[in-house]
N, C-alpha and C positions, 0 to 999 in steps of 0.2 A: 829551466835551463836548457839551451835546445842540445841537440848531439851537436858533435864537435864533425866540419862539415870541412873538405878535400880544401877549398874555396881559400876560406881564412880561420886552417886550424889553428893557430900563433892565437890569433884576435880570441876564439872560443876558448882556445885553452883558461888564459887565463881571466876571463870574464867569468868562464864555470869554476873554477879553482876560488877567485874571488866570492861569488854567491854560494861557495860551501863552506867558510869561513865566515859569512854572515849569515847564514841560514839557521835554523830552527833548531839545529842543532851542533849548531858552530860555535864562534868563539863571543863570549859576554862581552859586551859592553862595558869595564866596570864606570864610569863616568856617564854614562846614558843621558842622563837628567841636567847633566852640569856642560855635556857639549851643544857650544853652537853650531847655529844653526845650517851655516856655511860650509860645517866642518865634516871630514867622516870619516867612523872608525877603520874600514880597508877600503884601500883606493890600491887601482894598477898600476900605478906611478908615481913618481915622487912629485908629492904636490906643490904647486906651485901657487900658493897663497898660503896662508895663516895656517899653522901648526899647532890641532891641542895634541898632548898625549896622552892616553895612547894611543899610539896608531902601529895598525900594521899594513909594510908596501909587500904586493902582489906583483912579479913578474917572469915573462915566462924568458930563458935567455935562448931560446931557439930549437930547432931541435939538431940532433947530435948524430942521431943514425938514420937510418933510413933503408927498407929491407920488402921484397915482395913479400903477399905473403903465401906462394907457391909458385913452382915452374911454367901452370897454364892461367893466373891467376892476374887481374888487371888491379886486384887489390894491396895496398901498401899497410906495413906498420912502421911507425916512426916512435921515436924516442925523443922527446919533448922535455929538456931543464927547465927546474925552475927554481927560485928563490923568494920567497916566505920569508919579511923580517918584520920582527917584532921590537918596537920602541916605546919606551918605556921611563920616566923618572927617578925608578927605583930595580935594584935586582929583583926582591920576591915579584914584583909585578910583571916585571919581564919575563920572570922562571916560568910562573903561572900564566900567561898569556902563551905562550911557548910550547906550555902544556896544549892548551887548550884547543893549540892548532895543530898540534900534531896528532889528538886524539879526533878532531873533526875531518884530518882528511883522511885519517885509517878508517874511521869507522863507516864512513860514507862511500864507501868502495860497493858494496855491494846490496845496497839497500835497492826493492824492485826498481819502481819506476824513474828514484831520483838519484841513484849512487852513481859514482864514476864510470863502472860497467856501460849501466844507460847509454851516457854520455859520447861512448866507444873512447874510453880514457880507460888503463887498468895497470898493473902491475906496481902500485905505489911504491917508490924505495926513496926513503929518506938514504941521503951517499953524505951526510956530516950536517954537524948543530955546531956555530962560531959566535963567539963569542966578539962584540967588538963596541967596547965601553969609551967613552972620554972622559979624561981622567976627572975628578975631584968630587965633591959631595955632590952638586949641583947638574954635574956631567949626567947627561943622556944618556941612558943603557941599551946594547942593543942584541937582538942573539940573530940570526940566518939559520935558519931553513932551509938546505940546499938539496935539490931531489930530483928526480923522474916519473913520468907515465910514458905507458907506452898508448900509442894511439893506433886504432884501424881505420887505415883513408881506404874511400875505395871510388 
């Protein structure tokens, strides 16, 4: 995963979050062997093709605050808000995948060469977890993890 670049920090952030969730210490796809070849478990936008559940979508909602690193510094830090949404066919699977997603983001902050700090992303804060379920037995179950990272940009 590349460090976050000033010119492409929103795109870099969403790709890095996706890669953390699908990495070796990320979320385990419970249907790997049954997932169609044209389907992905973790995606960076809402799919424009057939969806095979469960699925995780990752969105960067944009920067919400930017400040200089110091009085004579050309560097900045910016707060970038994100959404990780877990979609599943039942509540237990949705809860399990939400926990795995949270653990993956929490645990990968300080890993020496691949952690978020090495990518110029630090200070993970999860601000809310929202449940959004469709009604009925066959309704899709969903949880949204909202949070932010701080990025250092130079």
